[in-house]
N, C-alpha and C positions, 0 to 999 in steps of 0.2 A: 584471619580468625575473628576480627571485630564484627564483620558482617554476618558470619555464620552464627556467632553467639547471640545475635539479635533475634534469631528465629524467624526472620521475615524474608529470608532469601532461600530459594529451593535449589538453585543450580549455580555453579561457578563457571563462567565462560571466560575464555582467554584467547587473545589474538596471537596464535603461534606463527601462522603465516598470514600476512596482510597484503593483498593485492592493491597496490597504490596506483593512482591515476598517472603519476609522473615518476620517473626514476629518481634515485637519491633521496627518496623519502623513506622513513622507517618501515621496513617490510616484515617485521617480526624477527624473533631470534631463531626460529627454525626448530629442528628436532630436539636440541638440548633443552628447550623450554618445556617439552613434554615431561621431562624428569621433574622439573619444578612443579608442574601442574599435578603430577602424581603425588608429590609430597604435600601439596596444598590440599588435595583430596583426603589424604590420610590425616592431616591436621584438623580439617574442618568437618569431615564426614559428608561433605556435599558432593553430589555427582558433578562431573565436569563436562564441558562442551567446547569444541573448537571448530573453526571454519576449515573446510577442505576444498581444494580446487583441482585435484588430479589424483591419479591412481596412487602415487607414492604417499601423498598426504593421508589418504584413507588407510593405507597399509601401516604407516607409522602411528597414526592416532589409535587404531584398534590394537596394535601391538603394545602400546603403552597404557591400555586400559581406559581410554577416554569413553565416557558413557553416551554422549550425544554428539553427533556431527551436524554441521549446518553448511548448506550450499550458499555462498555469498551472492550478493546482487550482481557483481561483475562476472560471476560464473554462470548464473542462471540465464544470462543473455545468449550463451553459446551452447546450442544443443549438443555439439560434439563433446564439449567438456562435461556436460551433465551426463551424457551417455557413458563416458569414461568412468565417471564416479559410480554410476549405476552398475556398470560391469564389475568394478572393483568390489562392490558390496554384495554381489550375488552369493547366496549361500550363507550370509551372515544374519544375525538377529539384531542388527544395528537400529538405533533410533536416529532418524534424519529429519532435519527441519530445512525448509527452503525459503530463502528470502526472495522478495519480489525482485524482478529484474530492474536494472538501473533506470531504464525508460519505461514508460507506461504502456506495456504490451501484455495484456492479461493472458493471451494465448501462450506466450513464452513461459509464464508462471505456471499455467495449467500443464503445458507440455513437460516441464521439468518434473512436476509431481507425477505425471503419467509414466515417465521414463523410469523413475525410481520404483514406482509401484509395479511396473512391468518386470523389474529385476527381482521381484519377490520381497521387497521391503514393505512391511505392513505398518510399522510404527512410524508414522509420518506426521509432520507438523508444518505450519506455515508461519513466516515472520514478515510482518508489514513494516518496512523501514522508509517508505516514501520514495519519490521518483525525482530524477534529475530535472532541473528546470533552468530557464534562462531569464535574465533580468533580475531586478531587485525583489526580495521577498523576506518576510520575517523568518522563513524556514530555510534550512540548508537543503532539504529535500521536500518537495511538495507532497503532503499526505495523500491527496486524491483518495479520500476515504471511500468514495463510491466503488473504486476498484477492489478494495479489500472486502467491502460488503458483497460484491458480486462473487468473489472467491468463496466467501462464507456460504453464499447461496448455492454455489455449485457443489461445494464439498462440506456440507453441514456437520459431518461426522469427524472432520479433521480439525484439531485444535489450532487456533491462531493466536500468536502473541504479537504485541506491538513493540517496536524498537524506537522509543521517543528520542533517544540520544542521537540517532542518525537523522531523524526527521527534523529535530530542532537545530542541531549544530552548536547550541549554546545552552547554558544552564537555566537561563531566565524562563524559558517556555516549557521546561520539562514537566513541571507539575500539571500545567493546563493540558498538555497533550496526553500525559498519562491518564488523567481523569477522563478525558474524552474517550480514550480507548476503552477504559473500563465501562463507561456509560454505554458504549456500543457493543458491550458483551464480549470483548476480547478475553482470551483465557489466561493472559498473563502479560508481563512486561519484561523487556530486555533493556536494562539500564547499565551504563558504564560507570565504574567507580575506580578511583585511584587514590592511593594514600596521600599523594601530593600532586594534584592535577597540574599545577603550574610547571612542574618538571616532567610531565608525561612526554613520551617520545612521539606520540601522535594524538590528534583529536583532543587536545587538552581543554579546549573551550567547552566541550560538551560533557566532561567527566565530573563526577561528584566525589567528595570525600565520603568515607563510610558513614560518618555522622550525618552529613547532608542527605545521603541516600536514605538513611533510616528516617530522617525528618519528612522527606517526601512521601515515603511509604505510609508513615503514620497519619499523614494529612489527606490521604486518598479515601474516598467514600466508595465502598463496594455495594452496589445496588442489586436488587433481585431481578433476574431475567424473566421470571414468571409472576403472574398475579394470583394471589390466593384469596384476596378480599372480594367477595361477590359484588358488593355495591360498587367498588372501584372498577371491577371488571365490566360491569354493565355500563358505567359512565364512559369508559374508554371505548367500549363497543359502539356506543352511540356516536361518539366523536369520530371514530374511524369510519363509520357509515357516512357521516357528513363529508369526510375527505373523499371517499369513494365516489359519491355523487358529484362533487366538485371536479374530480379527475375525469369522470365521464363527460361532463360538460366541456372541460378544456379540450379533450380529445376530439369531440364533435366540432368545436370551434376551429381547431387546427385543421381538421379535414376540410371545412368550408374555406378556410384561408388558402389551402393548397389548390382548391378548385378555382378560386379567383386568380391565383398565381398562374395557373394553366391558361386561363383566358388572356392574361397579360402576355404570356408567351406566344399565343396565337397572333396577338396584335403586333408584337415585336417581329415575329417571323414575316408577317405581311408587309411591314414597313422596313425590314432589313436592319433592325436595331439590335445591338448586342444585348446579351442577357444581363451582364453586370452594369449597373448604373451607379457609379461611385458616389455621386452627390446624394442620390436618393438613399443609398445605404447609410451614409453618414447621418442623414436626417433621421432615419429610423432609429439608429443607435442613440442619438442624443435625446430624441423625444421619448423613446422607450425607457432609457435609463432614468430620465427625470421623473416620468410617471411611476416607475417602479420604486424610486426612492420615496415618493409620496405615500406609497403603500407599505413602507417599511422594508423594502427589498434592497439589498446591497447592489451597488453599481456593478461590482464584479459578477454577481450572479446574473444580473440582467444582460450583461454583455455576452456571457456564455449562453444564456437562454436564447437571446436574439440571434446569435451566431448559428446555433443549432437549427432554428427555424429558417434562417436565411439559406443555409446550405441545402436543406430539404426543398425549399422553394426553388432554388437554382436547378436542382436535379429534376423537379417536375417541369420547369420551363424548358430545360435542355431536352427532355424526352419529347415534349410537344413540338419544339422548334425543329427537331431532326426526324420527326415522324414522316414516313413516306406517304405518298398519295394512296398506295395500295393498302397500307395499314389503316388509313383513315376510312377507306371504303369498307 
């Protein structure tokens, strides 16, 4: 009730069923928790939301008056499971939100949305919770904001909220990620709260006390998505025109670079040399990263950028090196 009384929270979500990566982890209390959630709804006046992963989950959640269902990241990866949920929802007026799949596959995310829409569900939403990654990172799940942006581009009419709790995996970054999501015009945030996070049965490091949750919300800045000031609009229009011109030049230069790569491919074919030259590639990475840093570009960005160019270059060289004589004629 503390959170509800703040007037800063719109929906109460609860993990009744929790698909865990490994067995013997807390997997939720199951159906009996839906009775608790019903009482919480009566006490707070807030609509409720739970994750569902199969037909039975949908049946029980709707039977107990849950207002919003969401398809979790581990379910979105499985088209069979998504279809089972979609079939269970046929003929209902349910509100359903879909988390991005665990791994960075935007077509799976799109497909899940399409399956639910195909079942007649029209009140749909998306949840961006980041993607699994390997190696060390400040995030539990890599945000890969560009994939969320692409989903917003594909489905501009469908609201998208961000789940900073699962992106961060700890409390330290929650405010920064929440603010970034709002600055990118997300429609809301899904933040985990617990009365005593240190004794939570799962994900304790990423949960906030009700008081800390209220503090984070109070310190977020909500900016306007549109421009009403005419002078500001003109200034932004001029700057965007500059960006468009620079982008045009970049694309032309990349096209010229690929033509040179094709010529290199012809030389390699003639001399019987492999496409990949590891030493040369390492040299490009090191030189490019250093030059990028001098221009204020992060090493991480430069490596991703150079990797993308290198892959395209390899494809151009591969096409040239495997071209038949008939094709050349």
